[in-house]
Residue frames relative to the residue before (quaternion, step in Angstrom):
aa qw qx qy qz dx dy dz
M 1.0000 0.0000 0.0000 0.0000 0.00 0.00 0.00
T 0.4058 -0.7258 0.5034 0.2349 3.56 -0.83 0.96
T 0.6758 -0.4727 0.3676 0.4297 3.55 -1.32 0.22
K 0.6407 0.5329 -0.3181 0.4521 3.56 1.05 -0.82
D 0.6512 0.5119 -0.3145 0.4637 3.58 1.00 -0.85
T 0.6354 0.5379 -0.3193 0.4526 3.55 1.04 -0.87
A 0.6563 0.5111 -0.3062 0.4629 3.56 0.96 -0.91
S 0.6515 0.5170 -0.3156 0.4569 3.58 0.99 -0.85
A 0.6417 0.5306 -0.3179 0.4535 3.54 1.03 -0.86
K 0.6600 0.5053 -0.3085 0.4625 3.56 1.02 -0.81
R 0.6790 0.4889 -0.2964 0.4606 3.58 1.04 -0.77
G 0.5348 0.6817 -0.3856 0.3174 3.56 1.13 -0.64
P 0.7265 0.4237 -0.2615 0.4737 3.62 0.57 -1.08
Y 0.6346 0.5309 -0.3318 0.4532 3.58 1.03 -0.78
A 0.6598 0.5073 -0.3059 0.4623 3.56 0.94 -0.92
K 0.6532 0.5124 -0.3148 0.4601 3.59 0.98 -0.83
A 0.6500 0.5126 -0.3127 0.4658 3.55 1.00 -0.85
K 0.6438 0.5204 -0.3171 0.4628 3.56 1.03 -0.82
E 0.6510 0.5089 -0.3065 0.4726 3.58 1.02 -0.82
K 0.6493 0.5090 -0.3184 0.4669 3.58 0.98 -0.82
R 0.6406 0.5174 -0.3222 0.4670 3.57 0.98 -0.82
R 0.6454 0.5138 -0.3108 0.4722 3.58 0.99 -0.85
L 0.6292 0.5355 -0.3250 0.4601 3.58 1.00 -0.82
I 0.6665 0.4976 -0.2994 0.4676 3.57 0.93 -0.89
L 0.6575 0.5087 -0.3119 0.4601 3.59 0.95 -0.85
D 0.6399 0.5135 -0.3211 0.4730 3.58 0.97 -0.83
S 0.6696 0.5024 -0.2922 0.4625 3.56 0.98 -0.89
A 0.6571 0.4946 -0.3052 0.4800 3.58 0.97 -0.86
H 0.5917 0.5675 -0.3517 0.4518 3.57 1.09 -0.75
A 0.6878 0.4815 -0.2750 0.4685 3.57 0.90 -0.96
V 0.6769 0.4957 -0.2945 0.4576 3.59 0.91 -0.91
F 0.7010 0.4594 -0.2809 0.4675 3.61 0.81 -0.96
A 0.6169 0.5329 -0.3518 0.4601 3.61 1.09 -0.61
A 0.7223 0.4421 -0.2414 0.4740 3.57 1.02 -0.81
K 0.8240 0.2353 -0.0814 0.5090 3.59 0.93 -0.89
G 0.4710 -0.6491 0.4609 0.3799 3.57 1.21 -0.31
Y 0.6432 -0.5072 0.3975 0.4135 3.54 -1.31 0.17
L 0.6865 0.4965 -0.2808 0.4509 3.55 0.94 -0.89
G 0.7362 0.4245 -0.2342 0.4722 3.58 1.01 -0.77
G 0.6912 0.4586 -0.2737 0.4868 3.57 1.15 -0.57
S 0.2415 -0.7926 0.5472 0.1187 3.59 -0.80 0.99
L 0.6457 -0.4916 0.4028 0.4233 3.54 -1.30 0.22
Q 0.6243 0.5324 -0.3433 0.4570 3.57 1.08 -0.68
D 0.5990 0.5494 -0.3566 0.4605 3.58 1.08 -0.68
V 0.6640 0.5003 -0.2958 0.4705 3.56 0.96 -0.92
A 0.6490 0.5151 -0.3143 0.4633 3.56 0.94 -0.90
N 0.6510 0.5092 -0.3134 0.4676 3.59 0.95 -0.84
Q 0.6425 0.5263 -0.3149 0.4594 3.56 0.99 -0.86
A 0.7140 0.4445 -0.2394 0.4850 3.57 1.04 -0.83
G 0.3979 -0.7301 0.4665 0.3016 3.57 1.24 -0.38
I 0.5902 0.5331 -0.3765 0.4750 3.55 1.11 0.73
S 0.5832 -0.5594 0.4364 0.3956 3.57 -1.27 0.09
Q 0.5966 -0.5559 0.4286 0.3891 3.56 -1.22 0.44
T 0.5888 0.5704 -0.3624 0.4434 3.59 1.12 -0.61
S 0.6519 0.5052 -0.3049 0.4763 3.56 0.99 -0.84
L 0.6301 0.5365 -0.3273 0.4561 3.57 1.01 -0.83
L 0.6901 0.4939 -0.2750 0.4519 3.57 0.91 -0.98
H 0.5372 0.6038 -0.4051 0.4275 3.58 1.23 -0.32
Y 0.7331 0.4007 -0.2163 0.5052 3.57 1.08 -0.76
F 0.7822 0.1106 -0.0391 0.6119 3.56 1.09 -0.75
P 0.3366 -0.8146 0.4398 0.1723 3.60 -0.10 1.32
S 0.8063 0.0955 -0.0540 0.5813 3.60 1.13 -0.46
K 0.6511 -0.5182 0.3842 0.4000 3.53 -1.29 0.34
S 0.6497 0.5128 -0.3243 0.4580 3.59 1.01 -0.75
D 0.5993 0.5415 -0.3572 0.4691 3.60 1.09 -0.65
L 0.6536 0.5122 -0.3027 0.4678 3.54 0.99 -0.87
L 0.6276 0.5434 -0.3350 0.4458 3.58 0.97 -0.83
M 0.6931 0.4729 -0.2922 0.4589 3.58 0.78 -0.97
A 0.6277 0.5250 -0.3330 0.4685 3.58 1.07 -0.71
V 0.6391 0.5196 -0.3196 0.4685 3.58 1.03 -0.76
L 0.6495 0.5078 -0.3179 0.4683 3.59 0.98 -0.81
E 0.6419 0.5018 -0.3169 0.4855 3.58 1.03 -0.76
W 0.6361 0.5210 -0.3142 0.4745 3.56 1.06 -0.80
R 0.6222 0.5366 -0.3280 0.4662 3.57 1.05 -0.77
D 0.6405 0.5215 -0.3176 0.4658 3.58 1.02 -0.79
E 0.6323 0.5277 -0.3261 0.4641 3.58 1.04 -0.76
L 0.6498 0.5346 -0.3149 0.4391 3.58 0.98 -0.84
T 0.7716 0.3584 -0.1782 0.4943 3.58 1.02 -0.78
K 0.4439 0.7417 -0.4314 0.2583 3.60 1.25 -0.30
S 0.6684 0.5426 -0.3193 0.3961 3.59 0.84 -0.94
A 0.7347 0.4113 -0.2306 0.4877 3.58 1.17 -0.50
N 0.4330 0.7210 -0.4619 0.2815 3.60 1.21 -0.04
P 0.5560 -0.6059 0.4429 0.3573 3.61 -1.03 0.74
S 0.0934 0.7905 -0.5986 0.0901 3.57 -0.90 0.90
A 0.6381 -0.5264 0.3939 0.4007 3.52 -1.29 0.36
G 0.3576 0.7142 -0.5453 0.2542 3.56 -1.06 0.73
E 0.7603 -0.3475 0.2626 0.4819 3.55 -1.25 -0.35
E 0.6245 0.5437 -0.3306 0.4529 3.57 1.13 -0.64
S 0.4735 -0.6704 0.4852 0.3016 3.59 -0.96 0.82
F 0.6506 -0.5230 0.3812 0.3973 3.55 -1.24 0.48
E 0.6896 0.4826 -0.2990 0.4496 3.58 0.81 -0.93
D 0.6417 0.5117 -0.3304 0.4661 3.60 1.00 -0.73
A 0.6370 0.5304 -0.3239 0.4561 3.59 1.05 -0.76
V 0.6339 0.5225 -0.3267 0.4675 3.57 1.02 -0.80
I 0.6591 0.5040 -0.3051 0.4674 3.59 0.89 -0.92
R 0.6504 0.5212 -0.3143 0.4544 3.57 0.93 -0.90
T 0.6543 0.5161 -0.3101 0.4575 3.57 0.97 -0.87
A 0.6377 0.5298 -0.3252 0.4549 3.57 0.96 -0.86
L 0.6803 0.4800 -0.2856 0.4746 3.58 0.91 -0.89
H 0.6282 0.5441 -0.3254 0.4509 3.57 1.05 -0.82
N 0.6833 0.5028 -0.2912 0.4422 3.58 0.86 -0.96
E 0.6138 0.5597 -0.3496 0.4333 3.59 1.09 -0.66
K 0.6826 0.5025 -0.2792 0.4513 3.58 1.16 -0.56
I 0.6236 0.5166 -0.3494 0.4713 3.62 1.25 -0.21
P 0.4306 -0.7382 0.4506 0.2581 3.61 -0.41 1.17
G 0.8711 0.1398 -0.1163 0.4561 3.55 -0.85 1.04
V 0.5307 0.6719 -0.4202 0.3004 3.61 1.13 -0.32
I 0.6714 0.4655 -0.3016 0.4915 3.61 1.01 -0.72
E 0.6066 0.5463 -0.3450 0.4633 3.58 1.07 -0.74
L 0.6566 0.5200 -0.3072 0.4518 3.57 0.88 -0.98
Y 0.6770 0.5022 -0.2893 0.4536 3.55 0.83 -1.03
T 0.6982 0.4945 -0.2826 0.4336 3.57 0.79 -1.02
V 0.6758 0.4927 -0.2916 0.4642 3.58 0.91 -0.94
L 0.7193 0.4487 -0.2675 0.4579 3.59 0.79 -0.98
C 0.6048 0.5498 -0.3572 0.4521 3.58 1.09 -0.64
A 0.6608 0.4972 -0.3032 0.4735 3.58 0.94 -0.88
E 0.6688 0.5077 -0.2982 0.4539 3.58 0.96 -0.88
S 0.6119 0.6229 -0.3485 0.3406 3.57 1.05 -0.77
I 0.6267 0.5360 -0.3527 0.4421 3.61 1.18 -0.32
T 0.5280 0.6240 -0.4188 0.3955 3.60 1.25 -0.12
N 0.6897 -0.5117 0.3270 0.3943 3.56 -1.23 0.51
A 0.8804 0.0303 -0.0494 0.4706 3.54 -1.05 0.97
H 0.3076 0.7471 -0.5350 0.2469 3.61 1.07 0.57
P 0.4611 -0.7249 0.4355 0.2688 3.63 -0.72 1.00
G 0.6706 0.5009 -0.3060 0.4536 3.59 1.21 -0.29
R 0.4061 0.7539 -0.4540 0.2461 3.59 1.26 -0.09
D 0.6786 0.4851 -0.3014 0.4619 3.61 0.82 -0.93
Y 0.6078 0.5640 -0.3509 0.4352 3.57 1.02 -0.80
F 0.7318 0.4244 -0.2486 0.4717 3.57 0.76 -1.01
T 0.5956 0.5544 -0.3617 0.4549 3.60 1.07 -0.66
E 0.6968 0.4624 -0.2616 0.4818 3.56 0.88 -1.00
R 0.6226 0.5453 -0.3435 0.4438 3.58 1.03 -0.73
F 0.6656 0.4898 -0.3099 0.4702 3.58 0.89 -0.86
E 0.6256 0.5336 -0.3390 0.4571 3.58 1.01 -0.73
R 0.6612 0.5040 -0.3026 0.4661 3.58 0.95 -0.91
L 0.6583 0.5130 -0.3135 0.4530 3.57 0.94 -0.87
R 0.6623 0.5016 -0.3157 0.4583 3.58 0.88 -0.90
E 0.6630 0.5006 -0.3064 0.4646 3.58 0.95 -0.85
S 0.6682 0.5047 -0.2986 0.4578 3.57 0.93 -0.90
Y 0.7000 0.4568 -0.2759 0.4745 3.56 0.86 -0.94
T 0.5916 0.5545 -0.3698 0.4535 3.59 1.09 -0.60
R 0.6404 0.5132 -0.3200 0.4734 3.59 0.98 -0.82
S 0.6583 0.5113 -0.3102 0.4571 3.57 0.97 -0.83
F 0.6784 0.4683 -0.2941 0.4837 3.59 0.92 -0.84
S 0.6147 0.5390 -0.3492 0.4579 3.59 1.08 -0.68
A 0.6372 0.5194 -0.3203 0.4707 3.57 1.03 -0.80
L 0.6431 0.5086 -0.3171 0.4766 3.57 1.03 -0.78
A 0.6218 0.5361 -0.3374 0.4605 3.59 1.07 -0.73
Q 0.6560 0.5130 -0.3039 0.4628 3.58 0.99 -0.83
E 0.6767 0.4648 -0.2782 0.4987 3.54 1.19 -0.58
G 0.5056 -0.6766 0.4032 0.3522 3.56 1.31 0.03
K 0.5138 0.6684 -0.3964 0.3635 3.60 1.22 0.47
L 0.6177 0.5243 -0.3536 0.4674 3.60 1.23 -0.28
R 0.5142 -0.6565 0.4462 0.3248 3.59 -0.88 0.89
P 0.5748 -0.5921 0.4331 0.3627 3.61 -1.03 0.71
G 0.7852 0.3151 -0.2430 0.4744 3.56 -0.98 0.85
V 0.6011 0.5431 -0.3677 0.4566 3.59 1.25 -0.18
D 0.2841 -0.7640 0.5608 0.1452 3.57 -0.69 1.12
S 0.5243 -0.6738 0.4244 0.3016 3.58 -0.85 0.99
A 0.6672 0.4948 -0.3051 0.4657 3.59 0.92 -0.87
W 0.6388 0.5165 -0.3214 0.4712 3.58 1.04 -0.79
A 0.6488 0.5198 -0.3146 0.4581 3.57 0.96 -0.88
A 0.6466 0.5240 -0.3126 0.4579 3.57 1.03 -0.83
M 0.6665 0.4981 -0.2960 0.4692 3.56 0.89 -0.97
S 0.6586 0.5164 -0.3025 0.4562 3.57 0.98 -0.86
L 0.6358 0.5324 -0.3290 0.4517 3.58 1.01 -0.79
V 0.6413 0.5178 -0.3207 0.4667 3.58 0.95 -0.88
A 0.6846 0.4908 -0.2834 0.4583 3.58 0.87 -0.99
L 0.6620 0.5111 -0.3034 0.4565 3.56 0.93 -0.91
W 0.6684 0.5157 -0.3044 0.4413 3.57 0.84 -0.97
D 0.6706 0.4864 -0.3007 0.4725 3.58 0.89 -0.92
G 0.6663 0.5065 -0.3048 0.4546 3.58 0.93 -0.86
L 0.6434 0.5198 -0.3173 0.4639 3.56 1.01 -0.79
Q 0.6379 0.5314 -0.3289 0.4500 3.56 1.00 -0.80
T 0.6358 0.5217 -0.3289 0.4641 3.57 1.01 -0.80
Q 0.6676 0.4890 -0.2990 0.4752 3.58 0.94 -0.88
W 0.6258 0.5460 -0.3264 0.4514 3.58 1.07 -0.77
L 0.6309 0.5370 -0.3321 0.4508 3.58 1.03 -0.77
L 0.7107 0.4490 -0.2453 0.4828 3.56 1.06 -0.77
A 0.8061 0.0763 -0.0194 0.5865 3.58 1.13 -0.63
P 0.0692 -0.8624 0.5009 0.0244 3.60 0.58 1.15
D 0.6723 0.4895 -0.3047 0.4643 3.60 1.12 -0.53
T 0.6993 0.4607 -0.2543 0.4838 3.56 1.27 -0.30
I 0.7527 0.3883 -0.1984 0.4933 3.58 0.93 -0.94
D 0.1253 -0.7701 0.6243 0.0395 3.54 -0.81 1.10
V 0.2809 -0.8064 0.4987 0.1486 3.57 -0.05 1.32
A 0.6698 0.5126 -0.3068 0.4410 3.58 0.83 -0.95
K 0.6600 0.5075 -0.3080 0.4605 3.59 0.95 -0.87
A 0.6602 0.5050 -0.3062 0.4641 3.58 0.97 -0.83
L 0.6472 0.5043 -0.3200 0.4737 3.58 0.99 -0.78
R 0.6238 0.5309 -0.3367 0.4644 3.57 1.02 -0.77
A 0.6445 0.5190 -0.3178 0.4629 3.59 0.99 -0.82
Y 0.6141 0.5463 -0.3456 0.4527 3.59 1.08 -0.73
F 0.6691 0.4953 -0.3050 0.4626 3.58 0.89 -0.90
E 0.6197 0.5392 -0.3480 0.4517 3.59 1.09 -0.60
V 0.6346 0.5276 -0.3226 0.4636 3.57 1.21 -0.54
V 0.7828 0.3639 -0.1820 0.4709 3.59 0.86 -0.97
L 0.7252 0.3853 -0.2384 0.5185 3.60 1.20 -0.38
L 0.4930 -0.6364 0.5041 0.3129 3.53 -1.19 0.58
P 0.5389 -0.6208 0.4450 0.3552 3.60 -1.04 0.64
E 0.5847 -0.5755 0.4357 0.3702 3.54 -1.18 0.61
A 0.4897 -0.6668 0.4761 0.2979 3.55 -0.97 0.86
């Protein structure tokens, strides 16, 4: 066996395991988006993936392990569109992210269902969402503070309040969009919010 053949043989099992893990995550994403963590079972995920529950448990020893992996996978799917510092304005980045997320099948459904469930007793996703909201508020507060320093935030608007309001508005709009996608325009509503808290361009 050549060195190249040996390398291919070593990569084979790893590649298969990676593909199987991806299959399980995609399946869990679909099940949890449709039924929630509480309503979706490991057997549902296994059936969706076309594998046995024993095989699933080989990769994810518990349902809570699978949930956290799905949430991390969800973050990876949306990471490339997250608002960040750069030439693009903060408000344009937020709008772009909202539009990007609408195009990823099930990602908004998954987030909305699991976020709502996370407030229930002993839900394994509670810390994830608590910490996520804290990070978002802190990040958006910094962005609004920077806009205030540039003289772009309307007088009397508090940066922390604007950040908290943006998080609440965005989540609420997404929920309404899920129920009435032909009626609710999330990007347009977010743009209108920025027109309220920011001064118009000179």
